[in-house]
PQR file of N, CA, C, O and H, with PARSE charges and radii, in Angstrom:
ATOM      1  N   MET A   1       3.614  18.125  -7.259 -0.4000 1.5000
ATOM      2  CA  MET A   1       4.018  16.904  -7.927 -0.0000 2.0000
ATOM      3  C   MET A   1       4.361  15.815  -6.911  0.5500 1.7000
ATOM      4  O   MET A   1       4.128  14.630  -7.152 -0.5500 1.4000
ATOM      5  N   LYS A   2       4.923  16.237  -5.763 -0.4000 1.5000
ATOM      6  CA  LYS A   2       5.302  15.258  -4.749 -0.0000 2.0000
ATOM      7  C   LYS A   2       4.075  14.532  -4.200  0.5500 1.7000
ATOM      8  O   LYS A   2       4.127  13.327  -3.953 -0.5500 1.4000
ATOM      9  H   LYS A   2       5.113  17.199  -5.568  0.4000 1.0000
ATOM     10  N   LYS A   3       2.972  15.261  -4.008 -0.4000 1.5000
ATOM     11  CA  LYS A   3       1.753  14.640  -3.486 -0.0000 2.0000
ATOM     12  C   LYS A   3       1.183  13.630  -4.475  0.5500 1.7000
ATOM     13  O   LYS A   3       0.629  12.608  -4.071 -0.5500 1.4000
ATOM     14  H   LYS A   3       2.930  16.239  -4.209  0.4000 1.0000
ATOM     15  N   HIS A   4       1.318  13.914  -5.769 -0.4000 1.5000
ATOM     16  CA  HIS A   4       0.830  12.972  -6.780 -0.0000 2.0000
ATOM     17  C   HIS A   4       1.634  11.677  -6.734  0.5500 1.7000
ATOM     18  O   HIS A   4       1.078  10.592  -6.903 -0.5500 1.4000
ATOM     19  H   HIS A   4       1.769  14.744  -6.097  0.4000 1.0000
ATOM     20  N   GLY A   5       2.924  11.788  -6.507 -0.4000 1.5000
ATOM     21  CA  GLY A   5       3.769  10.603  -6.393 -0.0000 2.0000
ATOM     22  C   GLY A   5       3.403   9.768  -5.183  0.5500 1.7000
ATOM     23  O   GLY A   5       3.341   8.541  -5.259 -0.5500 1.4000
ATOM     24  H   GLY A   5       3.375  12.670  -6.369  0.4000 1.0000
ATOM     25  N   GLU A   6       3.160  10.438  -4.064 -0.4000 1.5000
ATOM     26  CA  GLU A   6       2.757   9.730  -2.850 -0.0000 2.0000
ATOM     27  C   GLU A   6       1.418   9.031  -3.053  0.5500 1.7000
ATOM     28  O   GLU A   6       1.238   7.887  -2.638 -0.5500 1.4000
ATOM     29  H   GLU A   6       3.210  11.435  -4.002  0.4000 1.0000
ATOM     30  N   ALA A   7       0.491   9.718  -3.687 -0.4000 1.5000
ATOM     31  CA  ALA A   7      -0.822   9.120  -3.939 -0.0000 2.0000
ATOM     32  C   ALA A   7      -0.707   7.937  -4.894  0.5500 1.7000
ATOM     33  O   ALA A   7      -1.398   6.933  -4.722 -0.5500 1.4000
ATOM     34  H   ALA A   7       0.637  10.647  -4.024  0.4000 1.0000
ATOM     35  N   ALA A   8       0.148   8.046  -5.887 -0.4000 1.5000
ATOM     36  CA  ALA A   8       0.320   6.954  -6.850 -0.0000 2.0000
ATOM     37  C   ALA A   8       0.891   5.709  -6.168  0.5500 1.7000
ATOM     38  O   ALA A   8       0.431   4.594  -6.415 -0.5500 1.4000
ATOM     39  H   ALA A   8       0.709   8.862  -6.027  0.4000 1.0000
ATOM     40  N   PHE A   9       1.898   5.906  -5.306 -0.4000 1.5000
ATOM     41  CA  PHE A   9       2.454   4.759  -4.594 -0.0000 2.0000
ATOM     42  C   PHE A   9       1.423   4.141  -3.664  0.5500 1.7000
ATOM     43  O   PHE A   9       1.331   2.917  -3.571 -0.5500 1.4000
ATOM     44  H   PHE A   9       2.271   6.812  -5.105  0.4000 1.0000
ATOM     45  N   PHE A  10       0.656   4.961  -2.983 -0.4000 1.5000
ATOM     46  CA  PHE A  10      -0.355   4.435  -2.071 -0.0000 2.0000
ATOM     47  C   PHE A  10      -1.424   3.649  -2.835  0.5500 1.7000
ATOM     48  O   PHE A  10      -1.851   2.587  -2.380 -0.5500 1.4000
ATOM     49  H   PHE A  10       0.731   5.955  -3.059  0.4000 1.0000
ATOM     50  N   ILE A  11      -1.853   4.153  -3.973 -0.4000 1.5000
ATOM     51  CA  ILE A  11      -2.834   3.437  -4.802 -0.0000 2.0000
ATOM     52  C   ILE A  11      -2.252   2.117  -5.289  0.5500 1.7000
ATOM     53  O   ILE A  11      -2.952   1.106  -5.345 -0.5500 1.4000
ATOM     54  H   ILE A  11      -1.506   5.015  -4.342  0.4000 1.0000
ATOM     55  N   TYR A  12      -0.973   2.131  -5.640 -0.4000 1.5000
ATOM     56  CA  TYR A  12      -0.299   0.904  -6.067 -0.0000 2.0000
ATOM     57  C   TYR A  12      -0.318  -0.139  -4.949  0.5500 1.7000
ATOM     58  O   TYR A  12      -0.607  -1.309  -5.202 -0.5500 1.4000
ATOM     59  H   TYR A  12      -0.404   2.953  -5.594  0.4000 1.0000
ATOM     60  N   PHE A  13      -0.014   0.274  -3.719 -0.4000 1.5000
ATOM     61  CA  PHE A  13      -0.044  -0.655  -2.598 -0.0000 2.0000
ATOM     62  C   PHE A  13      -1.455  -1.168  -2.337  0.5500 1.7000
ATOM     63  O   PHE A  13      -1.634  -2.344  -2.020 -0.5500 1.4000
ATOM     64  H   PHE A  13       0.220   1.224  -3.514  0.4000 1.0000
ATOM     65  N   VAL A  14      -2.438  -0.318  -2.463 -0.4000 1.5000
ATOM     66  CA  VAL A  14      -3.829  -0.740  -2.265 -0.0000 2.0000
ATOM     67  C   VAL A  14      -4.230  -1.761  -3.332  0.5500 1.7000
ATOM     68  O   VAL A  14      -4.894  -2.751  -3.025 -0.5500 1.4000
ATOM     69  H   VAL A  14      -2.292   0.637  -2.720  0.4000 1.0000
ATOM     70  N   LEU A  15      -3.835  -1.527  -4.564 -0.4000 1.5000
ATOM     71  CA  LEU A  15      -4.143  -2.483  -5.635 -0.0000 2.0000
ATOM     72  C   LEU A  15      -3.457  -3.823  -5.393  0.5500 1.7000
ATOM     73  O   LEU A  15      -4.062  -4.875  -5.605 -0.5500 1.4000
ATOM     74  H   LEU A  15      -3.295  -0.722  -4.814  0.4000 1.0000
ATOM     75  N   LEU A  16      -2.198  -3.796  -4.951 -0.4000 1.5000
ATOM     76  CA  LEU A  16      -1.522  -5.048  -4.617 -0.0000 2.0000
ATOM     77  C   LEU A  16      -2.248  -5.782  -3.505  0.5500 1.7000
ATOM     78  O   LEU A  16      -2.396  -7.003  -3.550 -0.5500 1.4000
ATOM     79  H   LEU A  16      -1.707  -2.942  -4.779  0.4000 1.0000
ATOM     80  N   LEU A  17      -2.698  -5.038  -2.512 -0.4000 1.5000
ATOM     81  CA  LEU A  17      -3.434  -5.639  -1.410 -0.0000 2.0000
ATOM     82  C   LEU A  17      -4.737  -6.264  -1.893  0.5500 1.7000
ATOM     83  O   LEU A  17      -5.099  -7.357  -1.457 -0.5500 1.4000
ATOM     84  H   LEU A  17      -2.577  -4.045  -2.476  0.4000 1.0000
ATOM     85  N   LEU A  18      -5.439  -5.586  -2.783 -0.4000 1.5000
ATOM     86  CA  LEU A  18      -6.677  -6.139  -3.334 -0.0000 2.0000
ATOM     87  C   LEU A  18      -6.429  -7.397  -4.153  0.5500 1.7000
ATOM     88  O   LEU A  18      -7.225  -8.335  -4.105 -0.5500 1.4000
ATOM     89  H   LEU A  18      -5.146  -4.698  -3.137  0.4000 1.0000
ATOM     90  N   VAL A  19      -5.337  -7.427  -4.900 -0.4000 1.5000
ATOM     91  CA  VAL A  19      -4.998  -8.621  -5.674 -0.0000 2.0000
ATOM     92  C   VAL A  19      -4.758  -9.802  -4.752  0.5500 1.7000
ATOM     93  O   VAL A  19      -5.219 -10.909  -5.029 -0.5500 1.4000
ATOM     94  H   VAL A  19      -4.690  -6.665  -4.938  0.4000 1.0000
ATOM     95  N   VAL A  20      -4.046  -9.578  -3.664 -0.4000 1.5000
ATOM     96  CA  VAL A  20      -3.766 -10.655  -2.714 -0.0000 2.0000
ATOM     97  C   VAL A  20      -5.044 -11.126  -2.048  0.5500 1.7000
ATOM     98  O   VAL A  20      -5.265 -12.328  -1.905 -0.5500 1.4000
ATOM     99  H   VAL A  20      -3.672  -8.678  -3.439  0.4000 1.0000
ATOM    100  N   ILE A  21      -5.883 -10.195  -1.640 -0.4000 1.5000
ATOM    101  CA  ILE A  21      -7.123 -10.571  -0.950 -0.0000 2.0000
ATOM    102  C   ILE A  21      -8.056 -11.341  -1.876  0.5500 1.7000
ATOM    103  O   ILE A  21      -8.661 -12.330  -1.461 -0.5500 1.4000
ATOM    104  H   ILE A  21      -5.704  -9.218  -1.755  0.4000 1.0000
ATOM    105  N   THR A  22      -8.179 -10.903  -3.119 -0.4000 1.5000
ATOM    106  CA  THR A  22      -9.038 -11.639  -4.049 -0.0000 2.0000
ATOM    107  C   THR A  22      -8.462 -13.008  -4.377  0.5500 1.7000
ATOM    108  O   THR A  22      -9.210 -13.959  -4.605 -0.5500 1.4000
ATOM    109  H   THR A  22      -7.688 -10.100  -3.456  0.4000 1.0000
ATOM    110  N   SER A  23      -7.144 -13.113  -4.404 -0.4000 1.5000
ATOM    111  CA  SER A  23      -6.523 -14.415  -4.638 -0.0000 2.0000
ATOM    112  C   SER A  23      -6.752 -15.340  -3.444  0.5500 1.7000
ATOM    113  O   SER A  23      -6.945 -16.544  -3.609 -0.5500 1.4000
ATOM    114  H   SER A  23      -6.536 -12.340  -4.219  0.4000 1.0000
ATOM    115  N   MET A  24      -6.730 -14.766  -2.244 -0.4000 1.5000
ATOM    116  CA  MET A  24      -6.964 -15.575  -1.048 -0.0000 2.0000
ATOM    117  C   MET A  24      -8.424 -15.981  -0.915  0.5500 1.7000
ATOM    118  O   MET A  24      -8.741 -16.947  -0.221 -0.5500 1.4000
ATOM    119  H   MET A  24      -6.573 -13.788  -2.109  0.4000 1.0000
ATOM    120  N   TYR A  25      -9.309 -15.252  -1.575 -0.4000 1.5000
ATOM    121  CA  TYR A  25     -10.727 -15.588  -1.514 -0.0000 2.0000
ATOM    122  C   TYR A  25     -10.995 -16.951  -2.135  0.5500 1.7000
ATOM    123  O   TYR A  25     -11.823 -17.709  -1.628 -0.5500 1.4000
ATOM    124  H   TYR A  25      -9.051 -14.467  -2.139  0.4000 1.0000
ATOM    125  N   SER A  26     -10.313 -17.270  -3.215 -0.4000 1.5000
ATOM    126  CA  SER A  26     -10.535 -18.553  -3.891 -0.0000 2.0000
ATOM    127  C   SER A  26      -9.820 -19.693  -3.171  0.5500 1.7000
ATOM    128  O   SER A  26     -10.393 -20.767  -2.989 -0.5500 1.4000
ATOM    129  H   SER A  26      -9.641 -16.654  -3.627  0.4000 1.0000
ATOM    130  N   HIS A  27      -8.583 -19.468  -2.765 -0.4000 1.5000
ATOM    131  CA  HIS A  27      -7.863 -20.488  -2.003 -0.0000 2.0000
ATOM    132  C   HIS A  27      -6.743 -19.824  -1.206  0.5500 1.7000
ATOM    133  O   HIS A  27      -6.035 -18.945  -1.697 -0.5500 1.4000
ATOM    134  H   HIS A  27      -8.117 -18.596  -2.913  0.4000 1.0000
ATOM    135  N   ILE A  28      -6.611 -20.274   0.030 -0.4000 1.5000
ATOM    136  CA  ILE A  28      -5.595 -19.719   0.921 -0.0000 2.0000
ATOM    137  C   ILE A  28      -4.423 -20.702   0.969  0.5500 1.7000
ATOM    138  O   ILE A  28      -4.593 -21.883   1.272 -0.5500 1.4000
ATOM    139  H   ILE A  28      -7.186 -20.989   0.429  0.4000 1.0000
ATOM    140  N   ASP A  29      -3.243 -20.189   0.664 -0.4000 1.5000
ATOM    141  CA  ASP A  29      -2.042 -20.990   0.818 -0.0000 2.0000
ATOM    142  C   ASP A  29      -0.933 -20.143   1.427  0.5500 1.7000
ATOM    143  O   ASP A  29      -1.096 -18.937   1.609 -0.5500 1.4000
ATOM    144  H   ASP A  29      -3.105 -19.230   0.418  0.4000 1.0000
ATOM    145  N   ILE A  30       0.177 -20.765   1.735 -0.4000 1.5000
ATOM    146  CA  ILE A  30       1.257 -20.090   2.446 -0.0000 2.0000
ATOM    147  C   ILE A  30       1.869 -18.965   1.620  0.5500 1.7000
ATOM    148  O   ILE A  30       2.302 -17.957   2.178 -0.5500 1.4000
ATOM    149  H   ILE A  30       0.310 -21.745   1.587  0.4000 1.0000
ATOM    150  N   VAL A  31       1.911 -19.120   0.311 -0.4000 1.5000
ATOM    151  CA  VAL A  31       2.494 -18.083  -0.552 -0.0000 2.0000
ATOM    152  C   VAL A  31       1.660 -16.807  -0.481  0.5500 1.7000
ATOM    153  O   VAL A  31       2.215 -15.712  -0.393 -0.5500 1.4000
ATOM    154  H   VAL A  31       1.559 -19.939  -0.142  0.4000 1.0000
ATOM    155  N   ASN A  32       0.346 -16.933  -0.518 -0.4000 1.5000
ATOM    156  CA  ASN A  32      -0.518 -15.758  -0.425 -0.0000 2.0000
ATOM    157  C   ASN A  32      -0.400 -15.074   0.933  0.5500 1.7000
ATOM    158  O   ASN A  32      -0.437 -13.846   1.011 -0.5500 1.4000
ATOM    159  H   ASN A  32      -0.105 -17.823  -0.589  0.4000 1.0000
ATOM    160  N   ILE A  33      -0.261 -15.839   1.981 -0.4000 1.5000
ATOM    161  CA  ILE A  33      -0.118 -15.269   3.316 -0.0000 2.0000
ATOM    162  C   ILE A  33       1.201 -14.516   3.434  0.5500 1.7000
ATOM    163  O   ILE A  33       1.242 -13.419   3.992 -0.5500 1.4000
ATOM    164  H   ILE A  33      -0.231 -16.836   1.917  0.4000 1.0000
ATOM    165  N   ILE A  34       2.273 -15.095   2.914 -0.4000 1.5000
ATOM    166  CA  ILE A  34       3.576 -14.423   2.935 -0.0000 2.0000
ATOM    167  C   ILE A  34       3.517 -13.150   2.101  0.5500 1.7000
ATOM    168  O   ILE A  34       4.027 -12.111   2.519 -0.5500 1.4000
ATOM    169  H   ILE A  34       2.239 -15.985   2.461  0.4000 1.0000
ATOM    170  N   TYR A  35       2.902 -13.223   0.931 -0.4000 1.5000
ATOM    171  CA  TYR A  35       2.797 -12.055   0.071 -0.0000 2.0000
ATOM    172  C   TYR A  35       1.963 -10.964   0.737  0.5500 1.7000
ATOM    173  O   TYR A  35       2.275  -9.781   0.604 -0.5500 1.4000
ATOM    174  H   TYR A  35       2.488 -14.067   0.591  0.4000 1.0000
ATOM    175  N   LEU A  36       0.913 -11.347   1.447 -0.4000 1.5000
ATOM    176  CA  LEU A  36       0.088 -10.386   2.174 -0.0000 2.0000
ATOM    177  C   LEU A  36       0.904  -9.679   3.249  0.5500 1.7000
ATOM    178  O   LEU A  36       0.793  -8.464   3.413 -0.5500 1.4000
ATOM    179  H   LEU A  36       0.659 -12.309   1.556  0.4000 1.0000
ATOM    180  N   VAL A  37       1.712 -10.421   3.972 -0.4000 1.5000
ATOM    181  CA  VAL A  37       2.558  -9.823   5.015 -0.0000 2.0000
ATOM    182  C   VAL A  37       3.561  -8.863   4.397  0.5500 1.7000
ATOM    183  O   VAL A  37       3.795  -7.783   4.941 -0.5500 1.4000
ATOM    184  H   VAL A  37       1.802 -11.408   3.839  0.4000 1.0000
ATOM    185  N   VAL A  38       4.154  -9.235   3.275 -0.4000 1.5000
ATOM    186  CA  VAL A  38       5.131  -8.371   2.607 -0.0000 2.0000
ATOM    187  C   VAL A  38       4.472  -7.080   2.120  0.5500 1.7000
ATOM    188  O   VAL A  38       5.034  -5.999   2.293 -0.5500 1.4000
ATOM    189  H   VAL A  38       3.964 -10.112   2.833  0.4000 1.0000
ATOM    190  N   VAL A  39       3.302  -7.181   1.521 -0.4000 1.5000
ATOM    191  CA  VAL A  39       2.606  -5.993   1.024 -0.0000 2.0000
ATOM    192  C   VAL A  39       2.203  -5.081   2.174  0.5500 1.7000
ATOM    193  O   VAL A  39       2.365  -3.864   2.085 -0.5500 1.4000
ATOM    194  H   VAL A  39       2.845  -8.060   1.380  0.4000 1.0000
ATOM    195  N   LEU A  40       1.687  -5.651   3.243 -0.4000 1.5000
ATOM    196  CA  LEU A  40       1.288  -4.838   4.391 -0.0000 2.0000
ATOM    197  C   LEU A  40       2.485  -4.154   5.047  0.5500 1.7000
ATOM    198  O   LEU A  40       2.400  -2.986   5.426 -0.5500 1.4000
ATOM    199  H   LEU A  40       1.556  -6.640   3.315  0.4000 1.0000
ATOM    200  N   SER A  41       3.595  -4.874   5.183 -0.4000 1.5000
ATOM    201  CA  SER A  41       4.770  -4.252   5.789 -0.0000 2.0000
ATOM    202  C   SER A  41       5.356  -3.170   4.887  0.5500 1.7000
ATOM    203  O   SER A  41       5.844  -2.155   5.384 -0.5500 1.4000
ATOM    204  H   SER A  41       3.664  -5.822   4.875  0.4000 1.0000
ATOM    205  N   SER A  42       5.315  -3.369   3.579 -0.4000 1.5000
ATOM    206  CA  SER A  42       5.800  -2.344   2.649 -0.0000 2.0000
ATOM    207  C   SER A  42       4.919  -1.102   2.707  0.5500 1.7000
ATOM    208  O   SER A  42       5.419   0.022   2.681 -0.5500 1.4000
ATOM    209  H   SER A  42       4.918  -4.194   3.175  0.4000 1.0000
ATOM    210  N   CYS A  43       3.629  -1.305   2.784 -0.4000 1.5000
ATOM    211  CA  CYS A  43       2.704  -0.182   2.869 -0.0000 2.0000
ATOM    212  C   CYS A  43       2.909   0.591   4.173  0.5500 1.7000
ATOM    213  O   CYS A  43       2.904   1.822   4.168 -0.5500 1.4000
ATOM    214  H   CYS A  43       3.222  -2.218   2.805  0.4000 1.0000
ATOM    215  N   LEU A  44       3.086  -0.107   5.265 -0.4000 1.5000
ATOM    216  CA  LEU A  44       3.338   0.539   6.546 -0.0000 2.0000
ATOM    217  C   LEU A  44       4.647   1.315   6.525  0.5500 1.7000
ATOM    218  O   LEU A  44       4.713   2.437   7.026 -0.5500 1.4000
ATOM    219  H   LEU A  44       3.091  -1.107   5.269  0.4000 1.0000
ATOM    220  N   LYS A  45       5.681   0.727   5.953 -0.4000 1.5000
ATOM    221  CA  LYS A  45       6.974   1.394   5.855 -0.0000 2.0000
ATOM    222  C   LYS A  45       6.860   2.662   5.007  0.5500 1.7000
ATOM    223  O   LYS A  45       7.450   3.689   5.343 -0.5500 1.4000
ATOM    224  H   LYS A  45       5.628  -0.185   5.545  0.4000 1.0000
ATOM    225  N   PHE A  46       6.109   2.595   3.920 -0.4000 1.5000
ATOM    226  CA  PHE A  46       5.903   3.761   3.066 -0.0000 2.0000
ATOM    227  C   PHE A  46       5.191   4.870   3.833  0.5500 1.7000
ATOM    228  O   PHE A  46       5.573   6.036   3.726 -0.5500 1.4000
ATOM    229  H   PHE A  46       5.629   1.761   3.647  0.4000 1.0000
ATOM    230  N   ILE A  47       4.172   4.526   4.596 -0.4000 1.5000
ATOM    231  CA  ILE A  47       3.435   5.517   5.380 -0.0000 2.0000
ATOM    232  C   ILE A  47       4.352   6.152   6.428  0.5500 1.7000
ATOM    233  O   ILE A  47       4.299   7.362   6.645 -0.5500 1.4000
ATOM    234  H   ILE A  47       3.862   3.579   4.682  0.4000 1.0000
ATOM    235  N   LEU A  48       5.184   5.347   7.071 -0.4000 1.5000
ATOM    236  CA  LEU A  48       6.110   5.892   8.063 -0.0000 2.0000
ATOM    237  C   LEU A  48       7.124   6.830   7.423  0.5500 1.7000
ATOM    238  O   LEU A  48       7.439   7.872   7.999 -0.5500 1.4000
ATOM    239  H   LEU A  48       5.227   4.364   6.895  0.4000 1.0000
ATOM    240  N   ILE A  49       7.637   6.493   6.262 -0.4000 1.5000
ATOM    241  CA  ILE A  49       8.602   7.349   5.564 -0.0000 2.0000
ATOM    242  C   ILE A  49       7.965   8.659   5.165  0.5500 1.7000
ATOM    243  O   ILE A  49       8.569   9.719   5.325 -0.5500 1.4000
ATOM    244  H   ILE A  49       7.382   5.647   5.794  0.4000 1.0000
ATOM    245  N   VAL A  50       6.726   8.599   4.638 -0.4000 1.5000
ATOM    246  CA  VAL A  50       6.048   9.817   4.218 -0.0000 2.0000
ATOM    247  C   VAL A  50       5.771  10.717   5.420  0.5500 1.7000
ATOM    248  O   VAL A  50       5.973  11.929   5.348 -0.5500 1.4000
ATOM    249  H   VAL A  50       6.235   7.737   4.508  0.4000 1.0000
ATOM    250  N   ASN A  51       5.315  10.139   6.509 -0.4000 1.5000
ATOM    251  CA  ASN A  51       5.026  10.944   7.700 -0.0000 2.0000
ATOM    252  C   ASN A  51       6.294  11.559   8.277  0.5500 1.7000
ATOM    253  O   ASN A  51       6.270  12.693   8.754 -0.5500 1.4000
ATOM    254  H   ASN A  51       5.151   9.154   6.568  0.4000 1.0000
ATOM    255  N   LYS A  52       7.405  10.821   8.239 -0.4000 1.5000
ATOM    256  CA  LYS A  52       8.665  11.337   8.780 -0.0000 2.0000
ATOM    257  C   LYS A  52       9.191  12.464   7.910  0.5500 1.7000
ATOM    258  O   LYS A  52       9.745  13.434   8.428 -0.5500 1.4000
ATOM    259  H   LYS A  52       7.425   9.899   7.852  0.4000 1.0000
ATOM    260  N   SER A  53       9.027  12.355   6.590 -0.4000 1.5000
ATOM    261  CA  SER A  53       9.540  13.389   5.699 -0.0000 2.0000
ATOM    262  C   SER A  53       8.686  14.659   5.768  0.5500 1.7000
ATOM    263  O   SER A  53       9.179  15.745   5.464 -0.5500 1.4000
ATOM    264  H   SER A  53       8.577  11.567   6.169  0.4000 1.0000
ATOM    265  N   LYS A  54       7.427  14.539   6.159 -0.4000 1.5000
ATOM    266  CA  LYS A  54       6.565  15.724   6.296 -0.0000 2.0000
ATOM    267  C   LYS A  54       6.937  16.542   7.523  0.5500 1.7000
ATOM    268  O   LYS A  54       6.735  17.757   7.544 -0.5500 1.4000
ATOM    269  H   LYS A  54       7.027  13.657   6.406  0.4000 1.0000
ATOM    270  N   LYS A  55       7.480  15.887   8.548 -0.4000 1.5000
ATOM    271  CA  LYS A  55       7.841  16.598   9.788 -0.0000 2.0000
ATOM    272  C   LYS A  55       9.134  17.269   9.613  0.5500 1.7000
ATOM    273  O   LYS A  55       9.620  17.924  10.536 -0.5500 1.4000
ATOM    274  H   LYS A  55       7.645  14.901   8.532  0.4000 1.0000
TER
END
């Protein structure tokens, strides 16, 4: 069950990233860039937490 939760969160982050990228495709503004940085940092933090808990 734990692996399903990890996969669900990772898919959620990927979907958020795709939403930001598709939004930036039509027009790039500062809000989209900030949101992209927040999503990427959250995804990285999640990966670090998962890797640390596996060890």
